[in-house]
N, C-alpha and C positions, 0 to 999 in steps of 0.2 A: 694438658694442664691437669694437675690432680685436683680433687674436690676442694680441699682446704684453700688452695691458691685461687681457684675459680670463685669460691664464695667471697673471698676478700676483694678480688678484682671487681666482681659484679657489684658488691656493696659500695666500693669506691666510686663507681660510675652511676649508681642507681639514683634517680632524681628524687626519691622519697626515702632517704636513709633512716628516718625515724620509725618507719613501719617495716623495715627489713627484718624478716623473721628467720634468722639464720638456722636455728635448731630445726624448724619445720622443713626448710629447704634441704638441709643435710639428710634428714630422715627420708624424705621423698626420693631424693636422687640416689641414695644408697640402695634403695629397693630397685630402682630402674637399672643401675649399672651392674647389678648382680646377673641380669639376664639379657640386657641389651648392650652390645659392644659399641664403642666409639665409632663414629662414621655412619651410624644408623640414622634414618630419616624419621623425625618425630613431629607429630601434629598435636599441638596444644590447643584444645577448644576451650574458650573462655579464659584466655591467657592473661587478661587484665593488664597489669603493668609489666608483664613479660619477664619477671625476675627468674622464674624457673627455667624457661627456654634459654635465657641469657647465660645462666650458669652451665647448662648442658652444652650450649654452643661453645663456650670457652673450653669445655672438656673434649671437644672434637665431634659433637653431634651436629647433624644438619636439621635445624629446628625451624618450624613454621608456627607462628602465633596467629590464631584465628579467633576474632572477637569483634564485637561492635564498638568496644571502647567507649561505652556510653554510661558507665557507672557514674553516679552523681558527683563523686569526689574527683573523677577524671575530667569532668566537663568544666571545672573551675580552674582559674589561674594557669591556663594554657596546659593543663595536665595531659591531654591527649598528645599534643605535639612533643611534650617532654618524653612520653613513652615511646613515640615513634623514633625520636632522636636516639634514645637509649637503645632501642632494638637494633637500629641501623649500626650503631657503634659496636654492638655485641654480635653483629652478623646474623641476626634473627630476621627471617622473612616474615613480613606482616601481611595478612589478608583480612579484609573487612567482611564480616558476616552480612549477607544480603537476605537471609531468611527464605530464599527461593531455591537456589541451587548451591551445591557444595563444589567449589571450583578446583577440584583436584582429580587426578587420574585414578582409576581403579588399581588397587594394589600398590599405590605410590609410596606408602609409609610402612615402616617397621613397627611403629608404636603410635597409638592414639591415646592421648591422656586428657583427663578432666579433673582438675584439682579444685575442690570446693565449689563446684559448678552445678552438679546434678540436683542439689537441694533447692536451687533457685528456679527451676523450671516449673511453670504454671500448669503445663499439660504433660501427658505421658511422654517419657523420653524415648519411646519405642521407635518412632520414625527417625529421629535424629541419630540415635545410636546405630541403628541398622545402616543408615546412609553413610555415616562416618566409617563404620567397619568395612563397608565396601571399598573404601580407600586404603585399607590395610592389607598387606600381602597375606597369603595363606601362611599359617603358623606364626603370624605376627601377633602383637599383644594389644590388649586394652588395659590401661592403668587408671584407676579412679581413687581419689580421696574424697571423703564426705563426712560431715559431722554425724556423730551418733545421737539419735533421738532418745536413747536410753542410757546415756552416760550418767555417772554418779551425781554430777552437779545438777542435772535436770531432774533426776529422781528425788533428790533432796528438796529442790525448789517446789515440786508438786506436793510433796508430803507437808511442806510448810504453808501450803495454800497459795503459792506463787506460780507464775507461769513458766512453762518450759519453752515458750516462744520468744521471739525478739521483743524487747520492751515496747509497751504500747505507745509510749511517747514518740519513739522513732517512727513506728508504723503510722501513727496518726498524722504526723507533720511531714512525712516524706513527700518531696515534690514529684508530681507526675506519677507514672506507673510504678508500683512497688517492685523493687528489684532485690529485696532481702530474701531470706530463706522461706520456702513454702512447704517443702516436705523433706525432712531429714530421714535417715535410713537406719535399719537394724541389720544384723548379720543375715537374718532370714530373707529380708528384702533383696539384698545383694545376691544371695544365693539363687533366689527365684529369677532375678533379672538375668543372670548368666544362663540359667536353664532356658529361659525364653529366647535368649539371643543365640543359643546353641554354641556357647563358649565353654572351654574347659578351665575351671578355676585352678590357678597355679598357687596363689597365696591370698588368704583373706584373714586379716588380723586387726585387732583394735590397737590404737596407738595414741600417743600424746602429741597433740598439735596446738593446744591452747593452755599450756601451763601458766602462761602469763596472766590468765584470768583468775587463778587460784591465789587467794591472799597468802602471803609468806608464812603467816602463823599456822596455816592449815596445810601447807604444802607437803610436809613430812607424812602426816596421817593420810593425806590424799594419795600419795605415791604408794604407801603401804597397803591401803585398801584395794587400789587398782592392781597391785601386784598379786594379791590374793584372788581378786575377781577381775581378770584382765579385760573382759568384755565391757567393763564399766568405764574404760578410758574414753576420751572425748571424741575420737574420730576413728574411721575405718580406712584401711588400705586394701585395695583389691587389685590383683594382677591376674588377668585371664587371657587365655590363648585362643586364637582363631584356628580351628582345625582345617585340615585339607578337605576340600569339597564343601566348604561352608556356603550357605545361601541365606539371604535375608528372609525373615519371617515377620511380616507386618500385620497380618490378619489371622484370625481363627474363625472357624465356622460359627454360624448362629447358634447351633446346638451346643458347642463347647462354651460359648460366651453365656448362654442361658444357664448352664450348669454352674458357672462361676457366680452368676447373680443369685441363683437359688441358694447356694452355699452362703453367700453374704447375707441374704435375707434371713436365713436360718440362724446365723450368728447374732443378728440384730434382735430377733425374737427371744433368743436365749438370754441376751444381756438385759432386755426389758423385764424378763421374769426375775432376774437376780436383783434388780434395783427397783 
């Protein structure tokens, strides 16, 4: 099935059509199909309502959705069961996260992806990413999308004295443990992450995934500015490849970590002098 047909079929069956973000899905999947052929095995960590693996499945990919499916909006009105039913209909395998072990074989997948997930992690993604990459074959791929912490909308908000974080009202009244964004990313962050993971960057670019948040009267100027300054777009897309002989690296020496901390402290002292 081609992408256009798969998008329409998934939208027709999707249990939450009002939040089906067709332009975002099309952008993500176009980047995947450029390098990953149909028939490949895909692991989607943090798959949420499973719309992306569903579209890929319709296009002939073998998709596994890996999530705890405990986002606040999915726990209401039988949301989780609706997702499970949708995934089954779309031939997407669902596995529940247990936070202890990752229930897949080494080298089982051709692609491991996380779409708008990385920014929600409260702790370093080091262990999780290394563990999941062990489940990817050599010369397989990591694919990540994540909001940009330095996009133009956030830059303007800060200049106007507003926050670049989620609105405080949502954060304050959120029931239970906060599951919103914790740490969004820059180009440099993603480059460093791939260096630490011993991955080869295939593509790293800014992209538009949240144009619906821009008021129509500003959309033209927004697109013009981000065409001139592309890294000011709202999100990042990263495609990185796992090389032959790859091995996980979860720790560094105390000496190496000490150097990192000294560098951080030096930067703090420099900033204190400036302000």
